N, C-alpha and C positions, 0 to 999 in steps of 0.2 A: 587794631585787631579786627574790628567789625568789617573794615574795608577789605582786609585780606580774606576774611571768611566769605564775604560776598563775592569776591573775585573768583575764589576757588570753586564755590558753588556754581557760579555762572559757567565756568569752564567745563565742569562736570556735566551740567545740563546741556551745553552746546555739543559735547561729544556724544551724548546719548541721542540727541536729536539728529545729528549728522549720520550716526549709524543706522537709525531708523529710516532716514531718507534714502540712504544708499541701498538698503534692502528693498525698499519700496520701488525705487527707480529701476533696479535690476529686474524686478518682477514684471514691470510694465515695458520692458525694453523693446519688445517686438510687437507691441499692440499699436493699433491705429484706428482710424474711423472705420475702415473696412478690414475685417479679419483676413489674414493671409497665413499660408502655411509657413511654419518656422523651418528654417534651413536644417536638414538633418545633420549637417556638418558644423552646426553653430559653435564657433569658438567661444562666444560670449556665454553660452549656456554652460560651458565647461570651465570658464576662466575664474580663478579665485586669486585674490591678492594674497601675497605672502604675509603671514601674521606680523613679521618684523616690520614690514613696510607700512602697516596700519598704525604703528605706534606714533603718536603725535608729540611725544615728549612731555616734559613737565609743564605745569601751569605757568603762564606768563604773568609777570607782575606789572607790565606796562603795555597797554593795548592802545593803539592809535588808529583812527579811521579818518580818511579824507573823503568827503562826499558833498552833495548839494552845491555844485558850482552855480554861480550867479553872475551875470554880466553887470558891470558898473560903467556908467558913462559920465565923464566930466567934460569941462570945457576944452581940455587939451588932449585927452586920451580915453580910450576904451580898454577895459581890462576885466579879467575874471577873478572873482574871489571864491575861495573854497572853505567849507566848514571843516575844521580839524577838531575831532572829539577824542579826548584822552581819558582813559580809565586806568587807574593805577593803585597799587597797594604799597608803593615805596614811601619810606618815611621822610625823604627829603621834600616831598610834595605836601603842601598844606591842606589839600583836599583830595578826595578820591576821584573826582571827575571834573573835567574842564571842557569848555566849548569856546573856540575862538574862530575868527575869520582871517584867512591869510591869502595873499596874492602871490603870483609866481616870483616877484622880486624878493619877497620875504623868504622864500625857500632858497633863493640864490644867496641871500645874506647868511642864512644858517649854514649852508655848505661852506661858504667862504670862511666863516668864523671857525668851523670845525677843522678845516685844512690849516688855518693859521695857528690854531691851538695844538693840533696834532699832525705836524707835517710828515711824520713817518708812518702814519696809519692810512689804510686804504678807505677813504671816505666814499660812500656809494655815490654814483653819478646821478645827476638830474637829467630829465629829458631836455632835448635841445629847445632853445627859446623859439626858433623858427623851424618850420618843417620843409622838407624838400618839395619843390614844385612838382605837381603831378601826383603826389601821394594823397594829401588831404589839405584843404584850405584852412587858414587860421580862423578860429572862432566859430567853425561849424560844429554841429552836435558831435560828430565823430571825433574831431580834433579835441574838443573839450573833454569828452569821455576818455579818450586815450591818455590825455595829459593827467586827468584826475587819477586814473589807475596807476600811472607812473609815479605821481607824487605820493600816492598811498604806499607803493612799494618802497620808495625812498625813505619815508619816515619810519616804516617798520623795520627796514634794514638797520637804521640807526638805533631804534628801540631795542633790537636784538643784540647790538654790539656791546661787549662788556665794558668798554671804555667810553665810547662816544655817547652812549645812552645816559651817562652820568654827567655830561657836560652842562655847565650852567647856561650856556647859550641855547642848548636844546630845551632845557627846562623853561627858559624865558620864552622861547618860540611857542611852546605848547600851552603856556599858562597866561601870558600877559594880555590883558585887554587893551591897554594903552601901548601896544607894541611899537608903533612908529616913533613914539617919543623916548622909548627906553632902549631901543637897539643902538649899539655903538657903530660908528662908521667903519667900513672896511678899508683895506689898503687902497690907496689911490692908483690912478692910471700909471703914473711915473714909477711907483713902487713895483707894480706888476710888470711893467716894461723892463725895469732893471733886472728882475728875476729871470725874465726870458732871455735877455742879452747875456746874463751871467751863465745860464744853462747852456746857451749856444757856445760860449767861449770854452766851457769845460768840455763839451763834446768834441771841440776841435783840438784842444790841448790834451785832453785825456787825463786820467789819474794813474799814478804809478803802480799801485799795489792793491787794486780792488780785490777783496776776498772772492774766491771762486764761486761761492754760493750766490753772491749778488750778481756776478756775471751770468750765472745760469738763470737767475730770475729775469734779467733783462732779455736774454735770448728767448726765454719762454714767453715773456710778454709780447715780443715781436711776432713769434710764431702763432701764438694764440690769437692775437689781434688780426693777423692775416687770414687765418683759417675761418674764424667765426664771422669776419666781415664778408667773406665770400659766401658762406652759408646764408647769412642774413640777406645779402643782395639777391641770391637765387630764390630764396623763400618769398621775398616780396614780388619778384618777377612771376613766380608761379601763382601767387594769389591774384595778381593782376590778370594773368591769362585765364585763370579759372573763373574770375568774375565775368570775363567776356564769354567764356563757355556757358556759364549759367544764363546769361542774357539770350544766347542762341537757343538753349534748351527750353526756355520759357516760351519761345515761339514754335519749337519743334513739336511738342505734345499736341497742341491744338490743331496742328495740320492733320493729324490722324483722325481727330474728331470730325473735321470738315470733310475729309475723304469718306468717312463712314456714312455721311449723309447722302452720298450719291452712289454708294457701292453696297447694295442691299445684302448680297451674299457674304460679304466680308465685314458687315457692320459690327458683329460681336467682337471678333478679334481686333479690329481696328480701334474700337472704343476701349478695349482692355489695354491695348498698347498705349493709347493716349493717357490712360490712368496710371499705368506703370511709369511712363516717362515723367509724368507730373510728380508722382510720389518720390521717385528717385531724384528728381531735381530738388525737391524740398530737403531731402536728406543731404544732398551735396551742398546745398546752401547752408545748412546747419553745420556741416563739417568745416566749411570754409570760414564761417563765423567763429567757430571754436579755434581754428588755426590762427586767425587774426587776433584773437583775444588771449591766447595762451602761448603758443610757440613763438610767434614773431616778437612779441614784447620781451620774452625771456632772452631770445637771441640778441635783440638790439640792446638790451640792458648791458649785456656782457661785451658787446662791441664798444660801448662807452667805457665799461670797466677796464678794457685793455688799455685805453688811453690814460686812465687813472693810474694803472700799474706803472706805465712808463714814466709818468710824472713823479710818482713817489720814489722810484729808484733814482731818478735824476736829482731829487732833493737830497737823498742820502749821499750821492756822489758829490754834491756841492759842499756838504759838510766835510767830507774827506779831502776834497780839493783845498778847502780853506786850511785844514790841518797840515797838509803837505806844504802849502805856501808858507805858513808860519814856521814850520820846522826848517825850511830852507833859509828863511830870514834869520832864524835863531842861530843856524850854523855859521852865518856870515858876520854875526855881531860879535864885538869884542868888549864893548863897554859894559861894566857890571850892571848899571842901572837899566840899560836897554835890554840886556839879557834877562833880568828879573821880570820885567814887564812882559816880554815875549813868552817866558816860561809859564807865566800865569795864563796867558791867552792860549798857549798850546795845551796846558792841562785842562782848561775849560772846554776847548774844542774836542780833546780826546774823550772827555766825559760825555759830551754831547753826541759824538759819533758812536760811542758804545751804547748809549741810550737809544739812538736811532736804529742801530743794527738790531738790538734786542726787540724793539717795538715792531720793526718791519718783519723780522723773522716770525714772530708770533702771529702777527696779523696776516702774513702770507699764508700760513697753514690754515688759519681760520677762514680766509677768503677762498682758498682752494676747496675746502670742504663744503662751504656754502654754494660755490659755483657748481660743483658736481651734483649736490643735492637738488639745486634749482633746475639745472638742465635735465637731469635724470627725471625729475618730476614732470617737466614739460614734455619730454619725449614719451613717457609712459601715458600721460593724459592724452597726447595726440594719437598714440597708437590705439588706445582704448576707443577714442572717438572714431578713428578710421575703421576699426573692426566693427563698431556699432553701426556705422553708416553702411558699410559693405554687406554686413549681415542682413540688414533690413532690405537693402536693394536686392540681395540674392533671394530673400524670401518672397519679395514681390514678383520677381521674374519666374521663380519656381512655381508660384501660384498660377501664373499665366500659363506655364507649360502644362501643369496638371489639368487646367481647364480645357486646353486644346487637345490633350491626348485622350480624353474620355470619348466614348462612342457617341457619334452624333445623335443616335436615338435616345441615349441617356440624357444628353443636353436638352433635347426637345421635350422629353418627359418632365425634366426639372423646370423648364420654361413654362410648360403647360400647368404644372403644379403650382 
């Protein structure tokens, strides 16, 4: 009970601190080293979050954090270990808090065990083991930080899942200090290859009477994967182009300052333009950093999710294909003994298919709700950051215009004063 009370108190404290920080950050939104005039049309000054969207839901009883990546070097390999900290009020845990070290292979093991134990559930995807050439090199600070955040999202998706969070494999992953000696081996290469060949055979042969709702699921997964992959690719291309733009912008502002040194009559406006370009460049850089940290990861997570959806629906189809095959065999058998054995197998497969259908339908609804919430949150956060950036840049340039529209005598008096 003390653990639960501490967890609830901590959640309440975090909420209060977050609200204070939000108010504080909005008050300082348009401040900088040099005061500038706020835009009279400021959307941020008028913008208020809907009260319903500020609700964070009930207190969580399982909180997981991935942090503190550290490089390890052995005689045969170099790898990164991450600290996984768990705080929980659940009764199935022996303690309220755990701290363990895990490497990427351990996360792979966890996901494999969850898929094996719950083949009809949508297990969250892991970040790819290797990255695309030209995006970020392996084991750089950017790569490690990106992977750390992705692993954090992966574990928290599992922690929020009503079934996966209760898995003994998940509990072992979060708590075991001697993890390497206690984790069970996963399916071998031949087993995985067999599943792949079997799925390919089913796709060629097809199944006779797939329920329409699962056909719609497959069609949706295909469309969703196609659309979000396109958005993900374009978003990454935009980020690449904007990084190049920022590199040019960093050289652009100083040129005005150099020009001002040799153009006495234009010195003041040229120096002001240089400052405006510099400050707008900093805002654009912050906006790009936010885009890379919030929107792009959310999009790419669901690119990977689309593949998970296709895999799960294929597993369901495999069970139905087995059932149809057994039913066909049963219809052709005449011997009582063979019929009895096949009837048992058919009944077992029918029960298994019913369980898979029920699990997938429930998890599908849960996944769609999570997906919509996650992407909506990323879109709103990106929109807010865009507005914040453009508001600040607008205020900077409006300040420049005001300074240039004043009477020259007034400016001379101010300079003299």
